[in-house]
C-alpha positions in Angstrom: 116.7 86.9 106.5 115.8 87.7 103.0 113.8 84.7 101.3 115.1 84.7 97.7 114.1 81.4 96.1 111.2 78.8 96.2 108.6 77.3 94.1 105.2 78.4 94.9 102.7 75.7 95.4 99.3 77.3 96.0 98.0 76.5 99.3 101.0 74.3 100.3 104.2 76.2 100.3 106.9 78.6 99.1 109.9 76.8 99.0 111.0 75.2 102.2 108.1 77.0 104.1 104.9 75.2 104.5 101.4 76.0 105.3 100.5 74.3 108.6 104.3 74.3 109.7 104.7 75.1 113.5 105.8 78.4 115.0 108.9 76.6 116.3 109.8 75.0 112.9 109.3 78.5 111.4 111.5 80.2 113.8 114.1 77.5 113.5 114.2 78.1 109.7 114.2 81.8 109.7 116.2 82.7 112.9 116.1 86.6 113.2 112.9 88.0 112.5 110.2 90.8 113.8 107.3 89.5 115.6 104.6 91.9 114.7 101.9 90.3 117.0 101.1 87.2 118.5 100.0 85.8 115.1 102.4 87.7 112.5 106.0 87.1 112.1 108.1 89.1 109.5 111.5 88.8 107.7 113.0 91.5 105.5 110.7 90.3 102.6 108.2 88.0 103.9 105.3 87.6 106.5 103.9 84.5 108.0 100.5 84.3 109.6 99.8 82.0 112.3 96.5 80.6 113.5 95.2 79.9 116.9 97.2 76.5 117.0 100.4 78.4 116.3 100.5 77.1 112.7 101.3 78.9 109.4 98.2 79.6 107.5 99.3 82.4 105.1 102.6 83.2 103.7 103.3 86.6 101.8 106.6 87.4 99.9 107.6 90.7 98.6 110.4 92.4 96.8 113.6 90.3 96.8 111.8 87.0 96.4 112.9 85.5 93.1 110.8 82.2 93.1 108.2 81.7 90.4 104.7 80.2 90.2 104.1 78.1 86.9 107.8 78.7 86.2 107.0 82.2 85.0 105.0 84.6 87.4 106.8 86.2 90.2 107.4 89.5 91.7 107.3 92.4 89.2 105.6 90.2 86.7 103.2 92.2 84.4 99.3 91.7 84.6 99.3 90.5 81.2 101.9 88.0 81.9 100.0 86.6 85.0 96.8 86.3 82.6 99.0 84.5 80.0 100.4 81.8 82.2 97.7 81.5 84.9 94.6 82.3 83.0 91.9 84.5 84.3 92.0 86.7 87.2 89.2 88.2 89.5 89.2 91.0 91.9 89.7 89.9 95.5 87.7 91.2 98.3 90.6 93.4 99.5 88.8 95.5 102.2 89.3 92.7 104.8 93.0 92.4 104.0 93.5 96.1 104.0 94.9 96.3 100.5 94.1 98.8 97.8 93.2 96.4 94.9 94.0 92.9 95.1 93.3 90.0 92.7 93.2 86.2 92.7 93.6 83.6 90.0 90.5 81.8 89.1 92.2 78.5 88.3 94.5 78.5 91.5 93.0 78.7 94.8 95.5 80.2 97.6 97.3 82.7 95.2 96.6 86.4 95.6 98.3 89.4 94.4 98.1 93.2 94.5 99.6 95.7 91.9 102.2 98.0 92.7 101.9 101.9 92.4 102.5 101.6 88.7 99.5 99.4 88.1 101.7 96.9 86.2 103.5 94.7 88.6 102.9 91.4 90.6 
C-alpha cells in the first residue's frame, strides 16, 4: 500500500493514520505490509513505530507521499521553502535515529526531516 495523501498534523496524525492508534486499527487500514520487527510496520512508503502498548507513536512517510504540512511543505520541498513557511529549523540529534543529518522545526514539535543526498530536498 502506498500512502499518497493526507494532511500532516504534528504529534497527531498524517491523514487517517493517528498517533496512538492500535496495531489492529493500523493493520485494518493498511492491509498488506511488512513487519520489520515487533514494533515497526512498513508499507511501500511509510513506517509506523509502535510502543510497548502496541500503539503508534511515530509515523514516517517517504517518496510517493503527496500530502503537505501547512499547505506547502512536503516530500521534495527545498530547505529554503521549509524555512519560508515553517520558520526556523534546528539540527536534530540524529545519531539516536540513525540518520545522517536530521532537522526539526523549532515552532512545531513532532516534525522532523532529513535532507536527500542532494542536500536540497525534504
